Phi, psi and omega in degrees: 000136178281166185298333182286358181277003181241156176215169175247113180263130182240145170211163174235153178211156189270002186223130184295320180294318176298322178299314179295319178298317180295316179299314180299318180296318180296321179288316180298324179281358181062029173273340178223141177283326184202143174231125176259144180238129180222138175289139179220164171245122182254132175243129185199176175248127179232121180052043174084358182241139177293146180220152176219120185223149169278129180222177175239125180268124175257128178239110185253126174275122189212167173284137178302323182296344181264004185303315182298318178293320178295315180300318179296318179295318179297313179300321180298323185264349191274149178264346183282147175296318180226084181287149171291126172218101181230156177237133176247133181291144170265110186282330180201161179192163177298127182305322180294319179295314180294327175295317177299315180298321178298313180294322183291339181251013178286125178236151177289140176296135183213000000 
């Protein structure tokens, strides 16, 4: 697989335990090779009103071809009405790391 076959899928959630549960589910389902969780402060406008919230940012290293499945899994587990679900391309990466990510997300055809 060439390097352009991977992406970083991001979402935020308001609870650390839910963040860990979501990360574990994505890795267990082999939709993500790795998910990092970091506390963040988000400032945004929701339904016309400014908001500022403590959230947890999940950054999942995944195959681009799995984005639709990852987005569906996130929506299934998420408590937000409109969760952030975005994918950023991975333009380049260490070949050994990307090989590991490829192996970590290998699923049997079904």
